[in-house]
Structures are given as C-alpha cells and as structure tokens.
N, C-alpha and C positions, 0 to 999 in steps of 0.2 A: 488381645480381644478388643481393646479400645480402638486399635487401628482398623480392624475389620468393621466395627460398627460405624466409625467415622467414614471410612471408605465406602461402605454400603449406602449411607445417607448422602454422601457427596455424589456418588454415581447416580442414585435415584433423583437427587435434586438437579443434577446436570441434565439428565434425560428429560425431566419434566420441563426445565427451562427450554431445552432444544425443541421439545414437542410443542410448547406454547409459541415459540418463535416461528416454527414451521407453520403452525396453524394461523398465526397472525399474518405471515407473509402470504400464505395461500389465500386467506380472506381478502387481503388487499389486492392481490392479483385478480381474484374473482370479481371483486367490485369494479376494478379498472376495466376488465374485459366486458362486463355487463354494461357499464356506463358508456363505453366506446361504441357499443352496438346501437345505443339510442342517439348518439351524436352523428352517426354516419350520414353522409349526404345522399346516399342511395335510398330509394323508397323501401320501407319496411314491408316487403311483400312475401316474406317467408310463409309458406303454407297456403297461399292464395292460389287457386287453380288457374290454369291458362285461360279458360273462357272468361273468368271474372276480370283478370288483368287486361285481356284484349278489349273487353267492353269498356272498362274504366279508361284505358289509355286512348281509345278512339273518341271518347266524349270529353275527357278532361285533359287535354293536351298540355296545358301550361300549369298543371298542378305542382305545388311545392309543399314541403313539410308533410309528406304523405305518411300516415300511420294506419296500419291495418289491424283489425281484431277479428278473430274467427269464433263463431258460435256454432252450435250443433248443426244448423241447416242454412246458415247465412253468414255473410261477412259485413262488417262495418268498416268504413274508411273515413278518416278525418284528414282534411288537407286545406290548403289555402290556394286561392286564385286571385292574385293581386291583393287587394285589401278586403276580400270576401272570404269568410271562413265557411267551409262546407263540410257537412256530415252526410254520408250516403250509406244506403243499405242495399246489398246485392244478394240474390240467391246463388246457389252453387252452379246454376246454369248460365250465370252472367247477366241475368235480368236485373235492372235497376228497380228496386221495390219502393224506395222512398228517398227523399233528400230534404235536408234542412240547409238553408243558406242564411247567413247573418251578415247584414250590411247596413249602410247608412241611407239617408233619404235619396241621395242622387241615383241609386240603382232601382228605386221603386218605379213601377210602370207609371207613365205620365198621367193616365186617367185617374189612378188611385191617388197619386201625389197631389194633383189639382183638387180633388174632392176633399182630402184631408186638410189641405191649406185653407180651403173655402169654409169648411165646417168647424175647424178649430184654429182660427187665425192667431190666437194668443199663445199657442203651445208650439213647442219645437219637437221635432222627431229625433229621439235618441237612437233607437235601433229598430231595424226591421228583421223579422224572422219569416222567411219564405218557406212554406211547407208544401212539398210536392209529393203526391201519391198518384197512382194510375188513374184515379177518379177525377183528379183536378189539382189545382193549386190554390192555396189560401195564404193570406198575409197577416201576421200579427205585428201591429205597429205600436211601439211604445212612445207615447207623447209625454212631455214634461212641461210644467210651468212652475211658478214660485209656490204654488199650493200643494202640488203633488204630481202623481203620474196617472195616466190613463192608458189602458191597453185596448186597442181597437182590433177588430177582426174584419178583414175584407176579402171578398172573392175577386176573381179576375175582372169582373164588371165594375168594381168600385163600390159595391154595396157594403156600407160600413155598419158595424154594430159595436157597442161598448161591451168588452169582455170583462174588464176589471177596472177598478179605480182605487188608488191608494193616496192617502194624505201624508204629507211630510210631517215629521214630528215637530 
C-alpha cells in the first residue's frame, strides 16, 4: 500500500511540475511574441482601413515609429517626423480630424516666434504644441525663466494670451 501511495503522490507531483513548466514556458513564449510585435520596424497598421492608410501615407511620407490605435469610430496615430512628435486623429473615411505636433522654437512660425521673443525677452521657449483642427491652428508655447513657467496661447496671426503661469518651488 505504501508503494501505491508514494507512487500516486510522485506521479501527481511530477504532473504538477510538468504543468507548471509548460505554463511557464508558454508564458515566456507569449511574452516574447508580444514584445517582438512592438519592436517590429514595420508600422503598426493592423486593423486600420485602406482609406485611412492611404490618406496618412500621402501626407506623412517620412513618418517613423508609427503606432496606431483604433476606437469605435476613429483612429489615432502617433509617430515622429524628424525631431517632431505628432499625434493625429482620423475618421474611418480617411479624413484628418485633428493633429498635435510637439517641437522646439525653431519650428514655430516666424511671426509668432518674433512676437514671443519681443514680448518675453528674458524667457526661453521650452516646447511648442501646435493644435490643428478643421477650424484652424493654435499654438501653446511653454516659456521658462529662473522664476517659473508661462504657457502662452497664440493663433496663426501671432495674437498672444497667457493661458497659465507656474512658479518654481
């Protein structure tokens, strides 16, 4: 009887160890496969319809690090163009609904750059967020000095207004 009990426990223990090993190996393989899909050099365009891809590729020819997200009735895409980070939203028909571009002062339109430098000579431009929608384009300009930060809003004409101010601790 002792032999049967020991044999029963040994067989169960062996099957449990084998099941755990199989699950561990399966989990490692699954993680490897998932992570390799994020590292791929090809754009992540699975699930994006042809109209959207055609529209995107015709406008953003030199896009890199392209990542797509699909929502119920639209797509979001995040990518880089040189040293500019871009986020854009498309509807299912391939129409560009909005875009955000993040960049430094050198890409700001000259009329706005000159106005900011004239009105805020002691502050430096940290980052610019360009917001484009069908109705127009606006710019959020983050300025910094030794006292804190100032967030400006500008339209395409260079009309500036202070949106927020923050003091450094």
